[in-house]
C-alpha positions in Angstrom: -9.4 -12.0 9.6 -7.4 -13.1 12.6 -6.8 -16.6 11.3 -5.7 -15.1 7.9 -3.4 -12.4 9.6 -1.9 -15.3 11.9 -0.9 -17.2 8.5 0.5 -14.3 7.0 2.5 -13.1 10.2 4.0 -16.6 10.5 5.0 -16.9 6.8 8.6 -16.6 5.5 8.2 -13.1 3.8 10.1 -9.7 3.8 8.6 -7.1 6.0 7.6 -5.2 2.9 5.7 -8.0 1.4 4.1 -8.9 4.7 3.0 -5.5 5.3 1.4 -5.3 1.8 -0.4 -8.6 2.1 -1.8 -7.6 5.4 -2.9 -4.2 4.1 -4.6 -5.8 1.1 -6.6 -8.2 3.5 -7.6 -5.4 5.7 -9.0 -3.7 2.8 -10.9 -6.8 1.9 -12.1 -7.3 5.5 -13.7 -3.8 5.8 -15.5 -4.3 2.5 -16.8 -7.7 3.4 -17.9 -6.2 6.8 -19.6 -3.5 5.5 -21.4 -5.7 2.8 -22.6 -8.0 5.6 -23.4 -5.2 8.3 -21.0 -7.0 10.9 -17.9 -6.0 12.7 -14.3 -6.7 11.2 -13.8 -9.4 13.6 -16.9 -11.2 12.7 -16.2 -11.3 8.9 -16.1 -14.9 7.6 -14.1 -15.2 4.4 -15.7 -17.6 1.7 -14.2 -17.5 -2.0 -11.8 -14.7 -0.5 -10.5 -16.9 2.5 -9.7 -19.8 0.5 -6.1 -21.0 0.3 -5.9 -20.2 -3.3 -6.9 -16.6 -2.9 -4.5 -16.2 0.1 -1.8 -17.4 -2.2 -2.8 -14.8 -4.8 -2.7 -12.1 -2.4 0.6 -13.1 -0.8 2.2 -13.8 -4.2 1.1 -10.3 -5.6 2.6 -8.7 -2.5 5.9 -10.9 -2.7 6.1 -9.9 -6.4 5.8 -6.2 -6.0 8.1 -6.1 -3.0 10.8 -8.3 -4.9 10.5 -5.9 -8.0 11.0 -2.9 -5.8 7.7 -1.2 -6.9 6.9 1.7 -4.7 4.8 3.6 -7.2 1.8 2.2 -9.0 -0.6 3.9 -11.6 -4.0 2.5 -11.7 -6.0 4.9 -14.1 -9.3 2.8 -14.3 -10.9 -0.4 -13.4 -13.1 -1.9 -16.2 -16.0 -3.5 -15.0 -18.9 -5.6 -16.9 -22.7 -5.7 -16.2 -25.4 -8.2 -15.0 -25.0 -10.8 -12.3 -22.7 -13.3 -10.9 -23.4 -16.5 -8.9 -21.2 -16.8 -5.8 -21.4 -18.0 -2.2 -24.3 -15.7 -1.2 -26.2 -16.5 -4.3 -26.8 -14.4 -7.3 -25.3 -10.7 -6.9 -25.4 -7.7 -9.1 -22.2 -6.5 -10.7 -19.9 -4.9 -9.1 -20.7 -7.2 -6.3 -21.1 -5.4 -2.9 -17.5 -5.9 -1.5 -15.9 -4.8 -4.9 -18.2 -1.5 -4.8 -17.2 -0.8 -1.3 -13.6 -1.1 -1.9 -13.9 1.4 -4.9 -15.9 3.7 -2.8 -13.6 3.6 0.1 -10.3 3.9 -1.9 -11.4 6.5 -4.6 -10.7 4.1 -7.3 -12.1 5.1 -10.7 -14.3 2.6 -12.3 -15.7 2.4 -15.8 -18.7 0.1 -16.8 -18.2 -1.7 -20.2 -21.1 -2.8 -22.3 -20.1 -6.4 -21.6 -21.7 -9.1 -19.4 -19.8 -10.5 -16.6 -17.7 -9.8 -13.5 -14.3 -8.2 -14.7 -13.2 -6.8 -11.2 -13.3 -9.2 -8.4 -13.0 -7.9 -4.7 -9.5 -9.5 -4.5 -8.4 -7.6 -7.5 -9.9 -4.4 -6.3 -8.3 -4.7 -3.1 -4.9 -5.2 -4.6 -5.5 -2.3 -6.7 -6.7 -0.2 -3.7 -3.7 -1.2 -1.7 -0.9 -0.4 -4.3 -2.3 2.6 -6.2 -0.4 5.8 -5.7 -1.5 7.5 -9.0 -4.3 7.4 -11.4 -2.7 9.3 -14.1 0.3 8.2 -16.5 3.2 10.5 -16.7 3.0 12.6 -19.8 6.3 10.7 -21.4 7.8 7.4 -20.3 9.8 4.4 -21.3 8.3 0.9 -21.1 11.0 -1.2 -19.4 8.9 -4.5 -18.9 5.8 -5.9 -19.8 3.7 -8.8 -17.9 0.8 -10.5 -19.1 -1.5 -12.6 -17.2 -4.4 -14.8 -18.9 -7.8 -15.7 -17.4 -9.8 -18.9 -18.1 -13.0 -17.1 -19.1 -14.2 -16.5 -22.6 -15.3 -13.0 -23.4 -15.7 -11.0 -26.6 -12.2 -9.6 -25.9 -9.2 -11.3 -24.9 -9.2 -12.3 -21.1 -5.7 -10.8 -20.2 -4.4 -8.2 -17.7 -1.4 -6.4 -18.7 1.0 -4.6 -16.3 4.1 -2.3 -17.6 7.0 -1.1 -15.7 7.5 2.4 -16.7 10.6 4.7 -16.5 9.4 8.4 -16.7 11.6 10.7 -18.6 11.4 13.6 -16.1 13.5 13.7 -12.9 10.8 15.0 -11.0 7.1 14.6 -10.7 4.1 16.3 -9.1 1.5 14.6 -7.1 -1.1 15.7 -4.5 -1.3 14.4 -1.1 -3.5 14.8 2.1 -2.2 16.4 5.4 -4.5 15.4 8.6 -3.6 17.1 11.8 -5.1 17.0 15.1 -4.0 18.1 18.7 -4.4 15.8 21.9 -3.4 16.8 25.3 -4.5 13.6 27.2 -2.7 10.7 25.3 0.3 8.8 26.9 3.4 8.1 25.1 2.7 4.6 24.7 -0.7 5.3 23.1 0.7 7.7 20.6 3.4 5.2 19.7 0.9 2.6 19.0 -1.3 5.2 17.0 1.9 5.8 14.5 2.4 2.2 14.2 -1.2 1.6 13.1 -1.3 4.7 10.8 1.9 3.5 9.2 0.7 0.0 8.6 -2.6 1.1 7.1 -0.6 3.1 4.3 0.3 6.5 5.8 3.2 8.2 3.8 4.4 9.6 7.0 3.4 10.4 10.5 5.0 12.8 13.0 4.2 14.5 16.2 5.0 18.1 17.2 5.0 19.3 20.9 2.6 22.4 21.2 0.8 24.3 24.0 -2.8 24.3 23.8 -5.5 26.6 25.7 -5.0 26.8 29.4 -1.0 26.4 28.8 -1.6 22.5 28.6 1.5 20.7 27.0 0.1 18.6 24.3 1.1 16.9 20.9 -0.1 17.9 17.5 -0.3 14.6 15.3 0.4 15.0 11.5 -0.3 12.3 9.0 0.6 12.6 5.2 -1.4 10.1 3.1 -3.0 9.6 -0.2 -6.7 10.7 -0.7 -7.9 7.1 -0.9 -6.4 6.3 2.7 -8.0 9.5 4.4 -11.1 7.4 5.7 -9.0 4.8 7.0 -6.5 7.2 8.7 -9.4 9.1 10.3 -10.9 6.1 11.5 -7.8 5.1 13.5 -7.3 8.6 14.8 -10.9 8.7 16.2 -10.6 5.2 17.6 -7.0 5.2 19.1 -6.9 8.9 20.4 -9.0 11.2 22.4 -9.3 13.7 19.4 -13.1 14.9 18.6 -11.9 16.8 15.3 -9.2 16.3 12.5 -8.1 19.0 10.1 -7.6 18.2 6.6 -5.7 20.1 3.9 -4.8 19.0 0.1 -1.4 19.8 -1.0 0.7 19.6 -4.0 4.2 18.6 -4.1 7.3 18.0 -6.3 9.3 14.7 -5.6 12.4 13.4 -7.1 12.0 10.2 -9.1 13.2 7.3 -7.4 13.5 3.3 -8.0 14.5 0.4 -5.9 17.7 -1.5 -6.5 18.6 -4.9 -5.1 22.2 -5.5 -4.0 24.1 -8.4 -2.9 26.1 -8.2 0.2 28.1 -10.8 2.5 25.0 -11.1 4.7 22.4 -11.4 2.0 20.3 -9.1 -0.4 19.5 -5.8 0.6 16.9 -3.1 -1.1 18.5 0.3 -1.9 16.6 3.4 -2.9 18.0 5.3 -5.8 17.2 9.0 -6.2 18.5 11.3 -9.1 18.5 14.8 -8.4 17.8 17.8 -10.9 21.4 18.4 -11.5 21.9 14.5 -12.7 23.5 13.3 -9.3 22.6 10.0 -8.0 22.1 9.2 -4.3 21.5 5.9 -2.8 19.9 5.2 0.4 19.5 1.7 2.0 16.0 0.8 3.1 15.8 0.8 6.7 13.6 -2.4 7.0 16.0 -4.1 4.6 19.2 -3.2 6.7 17.3 -3.9 10.1 16.3 -7.4 9.0 20.0 -8.3 8.0 21.0 -6.7 11.4 18.7 -9.0 13.3 19.7 -12.2 11.3 23.4 -11.7 11.7 23.7 -9.5 14.8 25.7 -6.7 13.2 25.6 -3.1 14.4 23.0 -1.1 12.2 25.7 1.4 11.1 28.1 -1.1 10.2 25.5 -3.0 8.1 24.4 0.3 6.5 28.0 1.0 5.4 28.4 -2.4 4.0 25.2 -2.2 1.9 26.5 1.2 0.4 29.8 -0.4 -0.4 28.1 -3.3 -2.3 26.2 -0.5 -4.3 29.5 1.3 -5.2 31.2 -2.1 -6.0 28.3 -2.7 -8.5 27.2 -6.0 -6.7 23.5 -5.7 -7.9 21.2 -8.8 -7.7 
């Protein structure tokens, strides 16, 4: 795992692509560790760690980041039956690593009446890392269609289809989980590191609130907003990295504005901009922090100046 993360960290990737690639491999690593009964640092990747699989995962992360995909609907994974031969011999379908990913992430699986492995650990890990919804919007337009063909021959075409959709409604409803816990004996450095780990693992948001606990002890309440499939991972990080012995959990419904990502050309290079359309029909543009920060680091320009430059490129219609 450390070798693979070292390769990814030194690759010429955008922050978004690098973060997603690392998240996919962490999901794979935990599944393989559980399958073999060893710690994450002891996992030895066989097929999964081969160069072509590393390229597959990084390429998927680069593609999704380049397209600006931030919401992904994965209704169900269709799996076959029988057995498959791999590095460890003959294993039942779904193989242990795939089954562990489905269990941890809350992905839905449907077993088809067909022999063969249709969901690999790599494919399941990508789906688990990017999924934000498991239900399609009630009405939508199809903007783009992508097809990928496999090499195996089955009773049905060996194709994977992906569609970029645009929902007609300006808002959408989804469900999120809020985790919270109070700690009164963690240092500021410790809490900063915890937030970094939680965000890298897929948290939607993390924030701290100063509170006073029993015996008038000053403390912090840690709040984590995440999707259901990330709850186990978020809780594991909180228990490992803080002194908490209990975490409260609440499921919430929320209404969010539809948004999309736009790539604009500036004098300093390309930048990502989030486009939100309000319920009264107005359009707001928000340059993505990581994209702006990367250009600032590369060109030594103050953040405020670069932020305004990106916004001006939007108003000038300089889209990539």
